N, C-alpha and C positions, 0 to 999 in steps of 0.2 A: 508177448510180443506174438505180434500175429505176422505170419508168412503172406506175402503177397504174389500169389501166383499171376500167373501172368499166360493169357492163351489168346486165340485168334488172329495170330498174326496178318497183317494186310501189310503185301510191296504194294509202295503208291509210285503211278503212272510215270513216263517222262524223265526217266531216271538217266537219261543220255544228255540234257542240257544241262551245260555248265552254268546257266544262270539261273537254275531252280530253286526258291524262297521255301523248300517247303520239304519235312523229314521224308528219309527214303523207306520206312517201313517202321508200322507202329503194332504195338499190341496191346488189348486190355489188360488192365490188372483188378483183379479181385475186390471189391469194394469202392469202387469207380478208381479212375485215372488213368494215365496209359504208358506205357514202357516204349519211348522213342530211340530211334537207329536213325544215325546221318553220316553221311560219307561228305567229308568236306574238302580233303585233297586225297590223294593217292594211298598216301599215306597217315593220314586222320583222321579222326574216327569220331562219334561221341555219342552218348549213350544218356538218356536223360529220362528220369522219373518224374512226369507233368501229374500232381497232385489233381484229383478232381476239381477240388475249387481252388485250383491256381496256386501258383510258386508263394512259397513265404519268404524267398529272396525275388521279389519280382524284378531285378538288374544286376549285373554285374559290373565289376572296375576293374576287372583283370584281363579279359578278352579284348587285344586289339592288333586285328591280324592285319591293319592296313600299314603297311611303311608309312611312320610322319601322322599317322593319323589318330591321335589321342582318343580317350573313349570321352564323351561328355561327362561334364561334373555330373550332375545328375547319374549317370551308369546307362551302361548300354543293355536296353530289353533282354531279357533271359532268352526271351525265346528267338531272338534275331540268328540267322545263319547267312548273314551282311559281309562280304569281304571275304570271303572267301569263291575258291576260282574250284567248284566243283566236278569232281570226275567223272568220267563215263561210267556204267557201273553194266554187270552183267548176273544174272539171276538164273540159276538152275537148282538140281538135286542133287543130293549125296546118294551113298548109294543105300544108306537108309530111308531116303523119301524125304527127308528133310531139303525146307530151301537154303538156299545158300547166297550169299549176298558179295561181290568182291569189286574190288578195284585190282589195279594191275598187282597192290604190292599186299592189301588186307580183304581177308574173306571173314563171314561172321556166317556162322551154321546158325541156326532158328531152329532148335530141338526142344520138340516138344516131348510130350508123353501121354499118356490113358489115363492120369490123375490132373492132369493142364500143370503138373512140375516145367514150368520152362526153364532153358539154359541160353545163353549167350556165348558158343563156342567158337572165338576169334583166333584164327590163325595165319601166320608169314604165307602169303599167298604162292608164293616164288618157292618155298620149300614143301607147302603142306604142315610143317611142323605149328603142334598148338602155341601161343601166343598166352590167351587167357581166359580160364574156360568157368564159369559160372560154377558154383558149387551146388551138384544136384539135388540137395536138401536145402531147403528155405533160403535162396541165395539171397533176396530181397524181402527182409521184415519192416515194418513200422512197430512201433509204441505207443498205442494210444495215450497211456498216460502221461510220458514225457516227448509225445512226438520224436522221440529219436530215430533216424532212419538208419538199416545196416548192409553193406554190400557185401557179402563173401565168395569167394573163389578158392576153385582147387590151387592148393598148393604141395608145389612138389620138393620137397628135402632137396638139399642141393644149388639150389635158386640164391641169387643173390641180389638185394634192395640196397639200394641209394636211394638218397636227397631228402626228403621232409625240412630242408632249411638246415637250421643252427642248431644240429645234433650234433651229441658227446659220446664219445668212446668210437671202437671201430667204425670204418668206414663202411664195411659190410653189417646191416641192420637187422640180418636175418637173426630170430630167434627173442627181437624184444617188442614191445609193447609202448610206443610213442604216440605222446597229444599234440597236435598240432592247435596252440593258446598262447598267445604273447601274456610272459611274465616278467617283473622287474626282478631279478634272479640273480642281484649284487650275490658273490662266493658260490656259484654255484659249483659242485660237483665236475670236473671237467672229464670224468668218463662214464658216468652212470647219470648226471642230473638232466630233468628233464622237467616241462619245456623249459627251453630259455625265451628267446623274445619274439621271435620272427612267426607267424602264421602262413604254414608255407604245405600245404597239403598236394605236394608232387613228389610219387616213389617212381624210381627208375628201375625196372628190374634185367638179370640177366639170367635167361633160362638157362637150362644143362645143354642144349644144342649150341649155346653161344649167340643166340640170338636176344637182340635188346629194344623193350618198348617202355615207355611211358604211361604211366595214368595221373590223371588232373582230376581231382575232385574240386570244382569253381564251387566254392562255396567259405562264407564267409564263419558260419558257425562253427562251434569247435570242432574237432574232428581230433577221434583215438583212432592208430593202426595199430593193428594185431599182426607182428610177420612170423607168425608160427609160434609165440610164447604161450595161446590156448590151443590146449587139444578139448577135443570132445567125440567120445567113441562111437557116436552116431553121427555123426559128419564126417571123420577122415580126418586126412592134413590138409586144414582150410589155413587165407589169411581173410582178412577184416576190416572193414574201415565202418567206426559209426561217427553220427553223423548230429550231434546233438540241434534238434528242431530245426534246419536248415532243411534245403533243396539236394537229392544225391543228380548230380549233373557233371557227368564223369565225358574229358577228353582222353584219348586211347592212340597214342600214335610209336610208330612202329619203324626201326631204322634198323642197318649193318651194322653201327658200331653206338658207342654212347654219344659221341661227337654230332649224330643224326639224331639221334633222342633228344639231348639239349638244345642243339638250336633249333628244334620243332618248336619248343616248349617255350622258349624264351622270342622268337617271333611271333607265335598264337599272343604272348602277355605283352606285345609293345616294344620290345626288342631293349637294348642297354644304350644308357644314355653315353656320351663322349664327353668328358670332362677335359677343362682345361688344362694343358699338360704343366702347369707351377702344384697343381694338384697331387702331381706323381711321387713329388719332392718330400722330401723327411719333416716331419711335423712335430711340432712340443704344445704338449696341456700339460701345466700340474696346477692341481685344484689347491693344493696351500700357498701356492704365489698369489694366487688370484682371491682366495678367504684372510690372508692376510691382513692386519690392521694397513699397515705400509702399505697395500698391494700394489698401487701405482710405482713407488722407488724398488719396491721389488725387481719388478717386470723391467723395466729401467736398467737396471742391475744384471737382469738376464741378457737381453738383448746385447751390452757389451760385454759381457762373460762369453756369449757364443763365440763374438768376433774373436776375444782372447784365444779361445782353446780352439781356433779355427775348426769350427763344427757346422758343414755344411746343413743347412736349415732353410727350407721354401717357406713356410707357414708357421703360424702362431694359432692355437687354438684354444680360446677361451674358453674356459669351466664355469660354471651360472656363478661363482664367486663374484663376477663386477654388477649381479643385482642380490647379492644377498648381504642383511640385516640379519647379524650371530648365524644361525641354524636352518635361517627359512630364507626363502628366494624368490622374489616379486620379477619374472618375467618383463623384459621392457620398461627397465628401469636402471639405473646406474647410483651406484653408494658414491656420492662423493665425498663423503668421507676419505674413504679407501681411494674412490679414483677422482682428485681433485681438477684433473685436467686430461680426459681421457683421449681429446683428439688431438692432444700435442703428442699424446704416448702411444697414438696408433699411427699418427705421420712416422714418428719415428721408427717403429715394427716396420714401415713399408719402404722407407729411405733406404735402411736394410737387407731388402730383399725379400721380407717374409709378410705373406698375403695372412690374410685374418680374418676366423671364422669365432662365429660366435653360441653360445649354448642358449639355445630357447625352448622353452617347456612351455604344454599344450594347460597347465593347470594353475589359477588364479586362487592363490592363500585372501580367504576371508575378511582380509582386511589389506588385501591389495587398493591401491589409489583408484583403480577403477571395475572395484567387483559391483559398486551398489551399483551405476550404471550398465554396466552389464547384464546384472540379475534382471534391470528394470527392461531391459532390450531382450530379454531370452535370448540370452547368446551363448548358454550352458549345456548340456545337457542335463533333461529335465525329467523330475518325476512324472509320467504316461499321466497325460487328459491334467496338469497343474503344470502353472508358470515356476514351480516349486525347484530349484537345481538341487541338483544331486551332489551333496557333501559327505568328503570324505578324508581320508587321515593323506597329508599329502608333504612331504619333506618338513616335521617335525611342528606342521600346524592342518588346518582343515581347508580346504578348499572343492573349487568345483573346475568340474573338465568342460573348458572349448567345446560347442558341438559347429566341427568343421565339415557336417550336413546341410547346413543355413549358409545361404550367399551371405548377408548380411556378418555375420560371425567369420568369413574367411576377410571380407570386406576390412575388416575392423584389426585382423592380424596381417594382413598385409601395408597397412597403413602406420602401425607400429614399429612393423618391421623395417620397414623405409625410415619411418621417423628416430628410432632409439636404437638402430643397429647401421644400417649398411649408409646411413646419413651421418654417421662417427666414423666411416672409415673402414667400413669392416668389409669384406666382400661377402661373407656367407653366413648363413643361417644353421646352425648344428640341432634338428630336431631329437630331444632326449625325453624321456622320460615319456615316449609315446605310447604305451602299452594297454591305458585305459581298459586296466584292470579291475574296475566298479564293482562293485559284489551287489548295488541295490537291485532287486530283480525289476521294479518297474523302472527303471531307467530306460530312457526313453529320445531315442536320435531325429529329431524334430522333422528337419529337413527329406531322408528316406523313408520315413513314419514305419521303423524299426525298431524292437528292443533291443538294445544294448548288448544283450547275446549273440546277434546277429549285425552285428556292428562294430564291434571293439576294434576289430583291425581298421575298419574301412578309413576311420577318424586318423591312425597313424597313417596313412598312404594322403589322404585329404589335404592333412596337416603339411606333411613332406612335398606335395602338388601347389600347396600355396605360396610354401618359402619360394620356390622351384620359378613360380611362375612371377612373384614378385622380385627377385632379382633380375628374371629375364626381361623387365620392364624397366628397371635403374639401371641395365646396362646392356650395351651392346656385348662383350665380351663371353664369351662360352658360360655356363651357369654350371657352380660346383654348390653341393648339399648333400648333408650328413644323415642319415636318420636311425634311429636303435629299434625299431619295430617297424612293422608293417607285412600285409600280403604279398604274392605275387601283382606284378603292375610297381611297386618298388625303384628295380632297377630301372625304368624309366626317366626316375628322376637323380636317383639318389646312388652313393657311398652308403654301406653300410660297415659294421666290425663285429664282433663274438662277445662281446658287452661285456658287463664288469667282470673281469676274470680273477682268481685269486693268483698270488704271487707264489708257484712250486713247481717244482721238475714236472711234477704228473699232469698241471695248468699246461706248460711249454710244448708236453709231448704229446698232450690230448686237441690241444688248441691246433696243432698243425692238422691234424684228421678235421676240426669241426671247420675250418677254412676251406678246404677239399671239398668238405660237405656240401658248405655254400656255393660253393662253382660249379657241382656238380647238382645244384639244386636251381639253376640259371642265375645265382648273384653272384657278379665277375669281381666286380670293387670289393673287395674284402679284405681284412685285417684282424690284428687284434692289437688289443693294448701290451704295447713293449715293457717287458718287464714285471706285468702282476698290475692290475688295475689297484683292489683288494689286498687287505693283509700285510707280511713283513716286508722293509725293503730286500731287493734281492741282494743274496752276495755277492762277489766281482762276478764268480766263475758264472753264475744262473744268470747274473742281468749281460754279461757278455755274449754267453749261448742264445742268448734272446735277439738281442739285437741282430747277432748273423742271421737266424732262423727264422726271422721278421725281414728285415733288409730287403730281401727280393720278394715279398709280397706285393699284392697289388696296392693297401694303403699300409705305410708305417708309420705311425703317430706313437710317441710314448705318453702314457698319459697314465696318473696315477691318484689315489687317494688313501694316502697312509695317516697311520696317527699322530699327534703331533704335530701336524702338518710341515711332516718331508717330503718330499717329492724325488719319484725317477729323471735323470737327469745324466748326460749323456757324459761327465764326468763326475759321475756320485763317487768313483773307485778312479783314484789318481793310478792304480797298478794297470787297469783295464783300459783305461782310456784311450790307449791307440790303437786299439784292438777293434772298441767302439766306433772312432774318428775311420779307422780302416773298413771296415763293416758300411758306413755310411758312407762314405767313399766311393765302395762297390756301386751304390744303387746308382748314384750319380754318372759313373763311366759307365754303365749301361743303360743308360736314360733312352738314348734311340731304339735299343732293342725293343724296354719295358712298352717304349709309346707304341712300338709297332702292335704288342701283344693287346696295348689297349684299342686300338682302331681294327684290331681283328675282334673282341669282342664286341666293339659295336657294329663291323659289318657284315661278319661273317658267325655271328652267335656264335663265340666258338671261346670257353671261359682261359683267364689270364695264369691262372694255378690249377695241374690238374694231379690227378693219380697218374703213376705211371702206366696203367692200363688204358684209361682215357687214349694214351698216343700210341700204345700198341695189346689194344683187345685182344689180337691174337694168341699171343705171350699169356698163358695160364699161367707160370710164376709172380707177376703184375697182378692178381688178384689178392695174393697175400698181403697182411699186413706190415708196412714199411713206413721208415722213418722218412720220406724223402719225396719229393714233388717234381711234375716236369713246369715248367717255364718257359709257356709260349711252347712252338713245334721241337726247340733242340736244346735246351738245356735243363739238365737233368741238377738241382739240387738235392742234396743230403745233408742237413744240418746234425747237429748235436743238441741229443735233445736227454741223456744220462750222466749223471754227476761223474767225473772223475774220467769221462774216457775220451782216450786221445789213441784208439784203434779203432774201429769197428768193420762189420762184415757188413757189404754192399753187393747186390744182385743186381746188374748193369742189364737192361732187357733185349732180347735178341734184337736184330739190326738185319734187313734185304739188303743181297748184293753182298755179304761178306765183307760189310762198313763196323768200322770200330767204336768205339767213345776214346774219345779227347779229352784228358784231364785238362779245366779250365785255366790250374796257373800253371802247370810246370809243360803242359804238352805233351805228355809219356801217353803212349797209345793200349786201349784196355781192353780186351776181348769181349768181346757179345754176348750174350745169353750166359755168362757165367757170373761166381761168386767173386768177388774181390776184396782182400782187406787190403784197408787201404787208413793212410796215418791223417790223426784228425787234431794237432796239437790245437793248445789252446785259440790263439790267434788265424787259427785255419779253418776256414767253411767251403769243406769240401763239394765240388762242381764240376762236373761231366758235361762235352756237347757232341752231338751226335757230328761222325766226320764226316768233312764234305761241307758245313754249314759256315756261312758268311755271319756275322755278329758286327753289327753296326756299333761302335763304343763312340765316348764323345771325350774332351778334356776341359780342363779349365783351361781362363783365356790366363794368361800371363798375369800374374802379380794380386790372380783374386780366386776366392772361395771355389766349389763344383756348384753350379748352378742347375736349374731343371733344365735351362732352353740354352745348354754348352753347345755349341756346333759340335757334327761328327769330326773325329780326329782322323778314323780309320775303320776300314772293317776288317774285325778277326779274319782269317782264315783256317779253319780245323782240320 
């Protein structure tokens, strides 16, 4: 590792101009290159290490600061500062004679020393408290052998860390070492497994003084965050991020609460798409049904059984079985032996109020009908400098991944989506298996001239965007799509989830935290495979508790792949079917309130589900690990995640003005800021509402099952 000493700070002129297009301070770096500081808003700054020979990632697809204006398909030039209302700045000197550049909310001390060891010392301008301080020893490092770049800052024991996407385990990530790198993580450990599916290098910090700030490292290269796992006697307490052969381009945002920080990050990366209302309803997918030799008959019977069992359902998600021959999957094809008349089947789904979503994959097996033509056209990720596609294992075969950085590949994808999916009466594409975990070190993304190790997550993002825009052109309805993988920016287009989880009580407990972690990371439309995707079928108690825990998540989809072709289905255990029906019915009853939460997510950049500390950041007890979450501003949900539990201790956060919490079901009043012992029999989902809240609810029309668009029947006053 070579330390990058920073010296010769220059503060640029015209620092009052809100439309200035230049950086605000620059320092030269030993060995060439520059460290640049730019204030973008009163609460947002950017720190960029610009190499002497130019950026390794010349474009970004994450930064989209102008509402309603997407990033060009070719990317936004990394050097651009466009789209921000730049703040007025002041520059002074601190008592040590160091230059200080400040907005009204954020200040940076340009710290120098006799040995040219320079730090950036970021402070909250209002209180003077430290936010982030570069490590005094070797804060910036570059490894010539691998081109890895490292940034290290001082760590104060007791700080809390959140974010980084779909991370497992407790919400506070302090003491862990975690990677941002998308993987196909089937059957992952829900407490310690890492990495999962997303590439999400954003971390939010709570300081010991109760300040909140976030740091986003805008790179598509794999990253490793050390949040206090490593210790080195020569450097004291520190935390660091290693960027594997990418660019060090940081966005620092400060807020008085976690809500302010998360909102800034989501606005920075283009906001959250508001999906169609039908996508909020309960949905079902079952690989066992679509994989069966008589799949169309089984799905036909499934539609009838939903009616017979009186299960409200708004959508069916086709697994990839509609395109399978044996274990292999052939995207944009139909197996007509299993589905002799898919359009008639799809029409029956739609007639029963179920919208349709079809699984689509970005890899074509080498015996796919379109494979040879696409090889000739150069549509796949190729070996650098050749026309040879990179072929690697995929779904019990060998295949090549489509190169979504090429406009011609995008056009082919969109044409096939329209012809083979949308034209069959299906509403949306489900972008799956799109982690692009290619091992070939010479794999090359032609359209961006980037090696695969700098563009893996980009393909997931562009694949999802291609699907989104094809659907947008096909129908005037609001667009809905899903993606399993991707980097920041995916929330502009799609819903996502925690991937291929395993059926267990441990997964139920820790998935609850993973969903909240994704929300704190800026992914708001999230959920989990209800009942567990992989592993054994859930026994009755676990199954019902899982349905209850997920019935008020933004996404509620029962998805599974079990040995022998079995599937998680609402009526799989007759002894708890009434409880399952009741939990799904609760979702539909609260649909007007849930829709308000989605609108807040889109308009105000607020998570739909939140840890209690998000709503109550001044209540230190809310920082403790707990089995509960806030749904929007007013409802606290406390699922049971422990086998056999029928009574639990629950802390209800302190409320201002002497307000109390009201039991949603019984109307009982419970004092705020106290621990309560609550009863939670098997059929009961504990829920509590802030006193004074007004919660709109709906009711099914006479003689009908609940629907996602049922009218508001009353507003409950608590």
